[in-house]
C-alpha positions in Angstrom: 31.7 -54.5 80.4 33.5 -51.3 81.5 32.2 -49.5 84.5 32.9 -45.8 84.9 33.3 -44.2 88.3 31.4 -41.0 89.1 34.5 -39.0 88.6 35.1 -40.5 85.2 31.5 -39.8 84.2 31.9 -36.2 85.1 35.2 -35.9 83.2 33.6 -37.5 80.1 30.6 -35.2 80.2 32.8 -32.2 80.6 34.9 -33.3 77.6 31.7 -33.8 75.5 30.4 -30.3 76.4 33.8 -28.8 75.7 33.9 -30.4 72.2 30.3 -29.3 71.4 31.1 -25.7 72.7 34.2 -25.7 70.5 32.2 -26.5 67.4 29.5 -23.9 68.3 32.2 -21.3 68.8 33.9 -22.3 65.5 30.6 -22.0 63.6 29.8 -18.7 65.3 33.3 -17.4 64.3 32.6 -18.6 60.7 29.2 -16.9 60.5 30.3 -13.6 62.2 33.7 -13.2 60.6 34.3 -15.4 57.6 30.7 -15.3 56.2 29.7 -11.9 57.6 28.8 -10.4 54.2 26.6 -13.3 53.2 24.5 -13.3 56.3 24.4 -9.5 56.5 22.9 -9.5 53.0 20.4 -12.2 53.9 19.4 -10.2 57.0 19.0 -7.1 55.0 16.7 -8.8 52.4 14.4 -9.7 55.2 14.1 -6.0 56.3 14.6 -4.1 53.1 12.2 -3.9 50.2 13.5 -3.0 46.8 10.9 -1.1 44.7 11.7 -1.0 41.0 11.4 2.4 39.3 10.3 2.0 35.7 12.1 4.6 33.4 10.2 6.8 31.0 10.3 5.6 27.4 11.9 8.0 24.9 9.5 10.1 22.9 9.3 10.6 19.2 9.7 13.9 17.3 9.2 14.6 13.6 11.9 16.2 11.4 10.7 19.7 12.5 10.6 18.8 16.2 6.9 18.4 16.4 6.0 15.9 19.1 4.6 12.7 17.7 4.6 10.2 20.6 4.7 11.1 24.3 4.1 9.6 27.8 1.1 10.3 30.0 0.6 9.0 33.6 -1.7 6.1 34.4 -2.3 3.8 37.4 -1.1 0.2 37.5 -2.3 -2.2 40.2 0.2 -4.8 41.5 0.3 -7.7 43.9 3.3 -9.2 45.7 2.9 -13.0 46.0 5.0 -13.1 49.1 2.5 -11.0 51.0 -0.8 -11.4 49.1 -3.7 -13.3 50.5 -5.6 -15.1 47.8 -8.9 -14.7 49.7 -9.0 -11.2 48.3 -9.1 -12.4 44.7 -12.9 -12.1 44.3 -13.1 -8.6 45.9 -10.2 -7.3 43.9 -11.4 -8.7 40.6 -14.8 -7.1 41.2 -13.3 -3.7 42.0 -11.0 -3.8 38.9 -13.5 -5.3 36.6 -11.4 -8.4 36.0 -12.8 -11.8 35.0 -13.3 -14.3 37.8 -10.1 -16.4 38.1 -7.9 -13.8 36.4 -5.7 -13.1 39.5 -5.3 -16.9 40.3 -4.3 -17.4 36.7 -1.7 -14.6 36.9 -0.3 -16.1 40.1 0.0 -19.5 38.5 1.6 -18.2 35.3 4.3 -16.3 37.4 5.0 -19.0 39.9 8.4 -19.7 38.5 9.6 -16.2 39.4 10.6 -14.9 42.9 7.6 -14.4 45.2 9.1 -10.9 45.9 8.7 -9.8 42.2 5.4 -8.0 41.9 2.7 -9.1 39.4 1.0 -6.3 37.5 -2.7 -7.3 37.3 -4.1 -4.2 35.7 -2.8 -1.3 33.7 -4.8 1.9 33.3 -6.8 1.3 36.5 -9.5 3.9 37.2 -9.1 6.6 39.8 -12.1 5.1 41.7 -10.5 1.6 41.8 -7.2 3.1 43.1 -9.1 5.1 45.7 -10.8 1.9 47.0 -7.4 0.1 47.3 -6.0 3.1 49.2 -9.0 3.1 51.6 -8.7 -0.7 52.2 -4.9 -1.1 52.1 -4.8 -2.5 55.7 -7.0 -5.3 54.6 -5.2 -5.9 51.3 -1.6 -7.0 52.2 0.6 -7.3 49.2 -1.6 -5.1 47.0 -0.4 -1.7 45.9 -0.5 0.7 42.9 2.1 2.7 41.1 2.0 5.4 38.4 3.4 4.3 35.1 3.4 6.0 31.8 1.3 5.1 28.8 1.8 6.3 25.2 -0.1 9.3 23.9 -0.2 10.7 20.4 -0.7 14.5 20.6 -0.1 15.3 16.9 -3.4 13.8 15.7 -1.7 11.5 13.1 -2.1 7.8 13.6 1.2 6.5 12.3 0.1 3.1 13.5 2.5 1.1 11.3 5.3 3.5 11.8 5.3 4.1 15.6 4.1 0.7 16.5 3.2 -0.2 20.1 4.4 -2.0 23.2 2.7 -4.8 25.0 3.4 -6.9 28.1 6.4 -9.2 27.8 5.7 -12.8 26.9 6.9 -15.9 28.7 9.1 -16.7 25.7 10.7 -13.2 25.7 11.3 -13.5 29.5 13.2 -16.7 28.9 15.4 -15.0 26.3 15.9 -12.0 28.6 19.7 -12.2 28.5 20.5 -8.9 30.2 18.0 -9.4 33.0 16.3 -6.1 32.3 12.7 -7.3 32.2 10.4 -8.7 34.8 7.0 -10.3 34.4 4.5 -7.6 33.5 7.0 -5.2 32.0 6.2 -3.6 28.7 8.4 -4.3 25.6 8.2 -2.9 22.1 6.1 -5.2 20.0 5.9 -3.5 16.5 7.1 -0.6 14.5 9.7 1.7 15.9 8.7 0.8 19.4 10.1 -2.7 18.7 13.1 -2.0 16.5 14.5 0.8 18.8 13.5 -0.8 22.1 17.0 -0.7 23.5 17.4 3.0 22.7 14.0 4.1 24.1 13.5 1.8 27.1 16.0 3.6 29.4 17.5 2.2 32.6 15.6 1.0 35.7 16.1 2.5 39.1 15.4 1.2 42.6 14.1 2.7 45.9 15.0 0.8 49.0 12.4 0.8 51.8 12.6 -0.5 55.4 9.9 -3.0 56.3 9.0 -4.7 59.6 8.5 -8.4 60.1 5.0 -8.1 58.6 6.4 -6.4 55.5 4.9 -3.1 56.4 6.8 -0.1 55.2 8.5 1.8 58.1 10.8 4.2 56.3 13.6 4.6 53.7 16.7 2.6 53.9 19.7 4.8 54.9 17.5 7.9 54.2 17.4 7.0 50.5 21.1 7.4 50.0 21.3 4.0 48.4 18.4 4.6 46.0 19.3 4.5 42.3 17.4 6.9 40.0 15.9 5.5 36.8 17.3 7.0 33.5 14.8 8.0 30.8 15.2 6.4 27.4 16.6 8.3 24.4 14.2 10.5 22.5 14.1 9.8 18.7 14.0 12.3 15.9 12.3 10.9 12.8 12.5 11.9 9.2 8.7 11.9 9.1 7.1 15.2 8.1 4.0 15.6 10.3 2.0 17.6 7.8 2.7 15.2 4.9 1.9 12.2 7.1 -1.4 13.7 8.0 -2.3 14.5 4.4 -1.4 11.0 3.3 -3.5 9.4 6.0 -6.4 11.6 4.9 -5.9 10.7 1.3 -5.8 6.9 2.0 -8.9 7.0 4.2 -11.5 4.4 3.1 -9.0 2.9 0.6 -7.0 -0.3 0.8 -3.4 0.2 -0.1 -0.3 2.2 0.9 1.7 5.3 0.3 5.4 6.1 0.9 7.4 9.2 0.5 11.2 9.4 0.7 13.8 12.2 0.6 16.0 11.0 -2.4 19.3 12.3 -1.2 19.1 10.9 2.4 16.8 7.9 2.3 14.7 9.4 5.1 11.1 8.3 5.0 9.0 11.5 5.0 5.6 9.7 5.3 4.3 6.1 5.3 0.7 5.0 5.5 -0.8 1.5 5.3 -4.6 1.6 4.9 -6.7 0.6 6.7 -4.8 1.3 9.9 -5.8 1.1 13.5 -6.0 3.3 16.6 -2.7 3.2 18.6 -4.5 4.7 21.6 -6.3 1.4 21.9 -2.9 -0.3 22.4 -1.3 2.3 24.6 -2.3 0.4 27.8 -5.4 -1.7 27.9 -6.9 -2.9 24.7 -10.7 -3.2 24.6 -11.8 -6.8 23.9 -14.5 -5.5 21.5 -12.0 -3.4 19.6 -9.5 -6.2 19.4 -12.2 -8.6 18.2 -13.3 -6.2 15.5 -9.7 -5.7 14.4 -8.9 -9.4 14.2 -12.1 -10.2 12.3 -11.7 -7.3 9.7 -10.9 -9.1 6.4 -8.9 -6.0 5.3 -6.3 -6.8 8.0 -5.7 -3.3 9.5 -2.7 -4.5 11.5 -0.9 -5.8 8.4 1.7 -3.3 7.1 0.9 -3.1 3.4 3.6 -0.5 2.8 6.4 -2.9 3.8 4.9 -6.4 3.7 2.4 -6.6 0.8 4.0 -7.6 -2.5 2.1 -7.0 -5.8 3.2 -7.0 -9.4 4.4 -3.5 -10.0 2.7 -3.2 -13.4 4.1 -0.7 -15.9 6.2 1.1 -13.2 8.6 -1.9 -13.7 9.2 -0.6 -17.3 11.6 2.0 -15.8 13.8 -0.8 -14.4 13.6 -2.7 -17.7 14.7 0.4 -19.6 17.7 0.9 -17.2 18.7 -2.7 -17.6 18.5 -2.5 -21.4 20.5 0.7 -21.7 23.2 -0.4 -19.2 23.7 -3.8 -20.7 24.0 -2.3 -24.1 21.2 -4.2 -25.8 19.6 -0.8 -26.7 20.7 2.8 -26.8 19.0 6.2 -27.1 18.6 5.8 -30.9 17.4 2.2 -30.8 13.8 1.6 -31.9 11.5 -1.4 -31.7 8.3 -1.7 -33.7 4.8 -1.7 -32.1 2.0 -2.7 -34.4 -0.5 -3.0 -31.6 1.0 -6.0 -30.0 3.6 -8.7 -30.0 3.4 -12.3 -31.1 5.2 -15.0 -29.1 3.3 -18.2 -29.4 0.1 -16.1 -29.1 -0.6 -12.4 -29.6 0.0 -10.1 -26.6 -1.8 -6.8 -26.9 -0.5 -3.3 -26.6 -3.0 -0.5 -25.8 -1.9 1.4 -28.9 0.0 1.0 -32.2 3.0 3.2 -31.7 5.1 2.2 -34.7 8.9 2.5 -34.4 9.5 3.8 -30.9 12.6 4.5 -28.9 13.0 4.0 -25.1 12.2 7.5 -24.0 8.8 7.5 -25.9 8.2 3.9 -24.9 8.2 5.1 -21.3 6.1 8.1 -22.1 3.5 6.1 -24.0 3.9 3.0 -21.7 4.3 0.9 -24.9 3.9 -2.8 -24.0 5.2 -4.0 -27.3 8.6 -2.3 -26.7 9.1 -3.9 -23.4 7.7 -7.3 -24.5 10.6 -7.4 -26.9 13.2 -5.7 -24.7 13.1 -8.4 -21.9 14.1 -11.1 -24.4 17.1 -9.0 -25.4 18.1 -8.4 -21.7 17.6 -11.9 -20.4 15.9 -12.9 -17.1 18.9 -13.2 -14.9 20.5 -10.0 -16.1 17.3 -8.2 -15.4 17.2 -9.6 -11.9 20.7 -8.4 -11.3 19.7 -4.8 -12.1 16.5 -5.1 -10.1 18.6 -6.1 -7.0 20.9 -3.1 -7.6 17.9 -0.9 -7.0 16.6 -2.9 -3.9 14.0 -5.0 -5.6 13.6 -8.7 -4.7 15.3 -8.2 -1.4 14.7 -6.4 1.9 15.5 -2.7 1.7 16.9 -2.7 5.3 14.3 -0.3 6.6 14.6 0.2 10.4 11.4 -1.6 11.3 11.1 -5.4 11.4 7.9 -5.8 9.4 9.3 -6.2 5.9 9.3 -8.8 3.2 11.8 -9.1 0.4 9.3 -9.4 -2.5 10.2 -11.5 -5.6 12.2 -10.9 -8.7 12.3 -14.4 -10.3 15.4 -15.9 -12.0 15.7 -18.8 -14.3 16.2 -21.1 -11.3 12.8 -20.1 -10.0 11.0 -21.4 -13.1 13.3 -24.4 -13.4 12.1 -25.5 -10.0 8.5 -25.3 -11.2 8.7 -26.4 -14.8 12.1 -28.0 -15.2 14.9 -27.0 -17.5 12.6 -26.4 -20.5 10.3 -23.8 -18.8 8.0 -21.8 -21.2 9.8 -18.7 -22.4 6.5 -17.0 -23.0 6.5 -16.2 -19.3 9.0 -13.4 -20.1 6.5 -11.4 -22.0 4.4 -10.7 -18.9 7.5 -10.0 -16.8 8.6 -7.3 -19.2 5.6 -5.2 -18.3 5.7 -5.9 -14.5 3.1 -8.6 -14.4 3.3 -12.3 -13.6 5.3 -13.5 -10.6 7.1 -10.3 -9.9 6.2 -9.0 -6.4 7.2 -5.6 -5.0 6.2 -3.6 -1.9 5.3 0.1 -2.0 8.4 0.8 0.1 10.6 -1.0 -2.4 9.1 1.1 -5.3 9.5 4.3 -3.4 13.1 3.4 -2.7 13.7 2.5 -6.3 12.2 5.9 -7.4 14.4 7.7 -4.9 17.4 6.1 -6.4 16.4 7.0 -9.9 15.6 10.6 -8.8 19.1 10.9 -7.2 21.0 9.3 -10.1 21.6 6.0 -8.4 22.9 7.2 -5.1 21.1 7.3 -1.7 20.9 5.5 1.6 18.9 2.6 2.9 15.4 3.9 3.6 14.9 4.7 7.3 12.6 6.5 9.7 15.0 7.6 12.4 17.4 10.5 11.8 19.0 10.1 15.2 18.5 10.4 19.0 18.8 13.3 21.4 21.1 13.3 24.4 20.4 14.9 27.8 21.3 18.3 26.3 18.9 17.9 23.4 21.8 17.5 21.0 21.0 15.4 18.0 23.3 12.4 17.4 22.7 11.2 13.8 22.5 7.5 13.0 24.4 6.0 10.1 22.7 3.9 7.5 24.0 1.8 4.6 25.1 3.9 1.6 23.9 2.8 -1.8 25.5 3.5 -5.2 24.1 1.5 -8.1 27.0 2.5 -10.5 24.5 3.2 -13.3 25.6 5.8 -15.8 24.3 9.3 -15.9 23.4 9.0 -19.5 21.0 6.1 -18.6 19.4 8.1 -15.9 19.0 11.1 -18.2 17.1 9.0 -20.7 14.7 7.3 -18.3 14.1 10.6 -16.5 13.2 12.2 -19.8 10.7 9.5 -20.3 9.2 9.9 -16.8 9.0 13.7 -17.4 7.0 13.1 -20.5 4.6 10.7 -18.7 3.3 13.7 -16.8 4.3 16.7 -18.9 4.1 15.3 -22.4 1.5 12.9 -24.0 1.8 10.2 -21.3 -0.5 8.4 -19.0 -0.4 10.8 -16.0 -1.1 14.2 -17.7 -4.0 14.7 -15.3 -1.6 15.5 -12.5 0.5 18.0 -14.5 1.3 21.2 -12.5 2.4 24.6 -13.7 4.6 25.4 -10.7 6.3 22.0 -10.2 7.5 19.6 -12.9 6.7 16.1 -11.7 8.4 13.0 -13.2 6.5 9.7 -12.8 5.2 6.4 -14.1 1.7 4.9 -13.8 1.1 1.2 -13.4 -1.8 -1.2 -13.3 -1.2 -4.6 -11.7 -3.4 -7.4 -12.9 -5.4 -9.1 -10.1 -6.9 -12.5 -10.8 -9.1 -12.2 -7.8 -10.9 -8.9 -8.6 -10.3 -5.4 -10.0 -6.8 -4.4 -10.8 -4.4 -2.6 -8.4 -3.4 1.0 -9.2 0.2 2.1 -8.9 2.0 5.4 -9.3 5.7 6.3 -8.7 7.2 9.7 -9.1 9.5 12.5 -7.9 9.7 16.3 -7.9 10.9 18.8 -8.8 12.3 17.3 -12.0 15.5 19.4 -11.9 16.2 19.1 -8.2 14.3 16.2 -6.6 13.2 16.7 -3.0 10.6 14.0 -2.7 10.1 10.5 -4.2 6.8 8.7 -3.8 5.0 5.4 -4.4 1.3 4.9 -4.1 -0.7 1.7 -4.3 -4.5 1.5 -4.2 -5.9 -2.0 -4.4 -8.8 -3.2 -6.4 -9.7 0.1 -8.1 -8.4 0.0 -11.7 -5.9 2.3 -13.5 -2.9 3.9 -11.7 -3.3 7.2 -13.5 -6.9 7.6 -12.3 -6.6 6.4 -8.7 -3.0 6.5 -7.5 -1.5 9.4 -9.3 -3.8 12.1 -7.8 -2.8 11.0 -4.3 0.9 11.2 -5.3 0.2 14.7 -6.7 -1.3 15.8 -3.4 1.7 14.4 -1.4 4.2 16.3 -3.6 2.2 19.5 -3.5 1.8 19.3 0.3 5.5 18.7 1.0 6.9 21.2 -1.5 4.5 24.0 -0.6 5.9 23.9 2.9 9.5 23.2 2.2 9.9 25.0 -1.2 7.3 27.8 -1.1 9.2 29.8 -3.7 8.0 27.2 -6.3 4.4 28.2 -5.6 4.8 32.0 -5.7 2.7 32.5 -8.8 0.0 30.1 -7.5 -0.2 31.8 -4.1 -0.4 35.2 -5.7 -3.3 34.1 -7.9 -5.2 32.7 -5.0 -4.7 35.7 -2.8 -7.9 37.9 -3.0 -5.9 41.0 -2.2 -3.7 40.5 -5.2 -6.8 39.9 -7.4 -8.4 43.2 -6.2 -5.1 45.0 -6.7 -5.0 43.7 -10.3 -8.5 44.9 -10.9 -7.7 48.4 -9.7 -4.5 48.6 -11.8 -6.5 47.7 -14.9 
């Protein structure tokens, strides 16, 4: 055993102290010099509070710069988990009118996020509730309120299925938040344009940096606010919607189930779109009433369902226009070809026509809506060739409209029936398809787009709501959309347009909507409904010689298209052209002016 003298013990102790001191000095040097930025940042995070500044969402204007969607201020109450005392849950829930356990549930749901990220527990809080929080803030650590913006609709139109709405971001969306923009409780576009143009209209967040003491109480601005980052407002959108037309269409569809769409043929801009019944967007702008939501979800008519873009029905006789185009372009008929109508057509059994039209050509077959002509024509064209032409005009596929809520519809091919019946599927199916019945499914938007292409001789753009966005100087930057050219000959369009002209202005099925001032071209349709009354269709455009508007109207479970859908289309056309082409109505306006009537009396 080694025995150390007193001197040796002192020397050993000194050496140990020197080694320990050396390592302490080395660590201090590392912290103060080599890792200064790391520990400086950590120190700052304990004394600086970053307050997120939510940017204003971009607003929506119509084509004439009428404000459609704007922002208005509202209170939002938040809690910071790092400071909040859960003993306040009961009192806070009582003041805010929240269910018991709501705050605890929110804290649990957001436990995976930083405790310094605030949780928004109520949007649209009342002035009284905010006043109570302000009075008791010393006893409510970690509770504050901010002013955020909620959507408001000053124009008076609903536009529920066009504008859409925002809602609080979901857990799944947060997990997919690749750019890190969103935090728990943030709003994100959920439907309509609010959803599809979210990245345009959400803006950029800002931050204010506040000094806090050890108890997280605010004591001033960090560096006098010089490090603050201002939020940047989202881009304002200019839509192709015409406010007046949208309002009239909403009024016309009130109490009905169906949809109406209007498109500018040369541009593809959607002038109006209504799905009926609709719902009140004001109920979704911040806090949705439970009673309202319950009523909405239990309504069998499904008000939130966008019938204009997502409901597919047989197009009825409106489909005869497409069949005529396919027959003329494929060469199986021409302008002089006639087919015989003796009141129906026999193929295995007898299929009725509503008249006995004799030998009839394509123009008058459209005018008279002769079923027999189109029963025979589809056999000449063939199913797959018909489907090819349908797709040229946007049927059987998504139109590419700039909202997400769209289905592609159905234009069956031979493969469709082979999957159901095998190779030897019954050819009698073609008879119904020739007049737009059976398995064919089209949306009102698709038929409006189809009509716009016919009106503009096969050329247009993908249907769209948004013309462009405004920069900070209010300059419009137009957006580009897919250009469409069907390649169909002018002669074919001339023939089908002549037929559509006669539907309204000749001896056709829509003479009730004939107008002296404006020549409308159109086609009625009645879609068979095995579950009740038939669905009424009308497609059309005007003026005949220089189309400015193309429309499609669907009214469900009412009967004939000429009786129920065509009058709505007429009102749409008249409303839009009266404002945008008033010279067409000069004679009508003069006749309605009482001063002109009195002047005429004096002159006589």
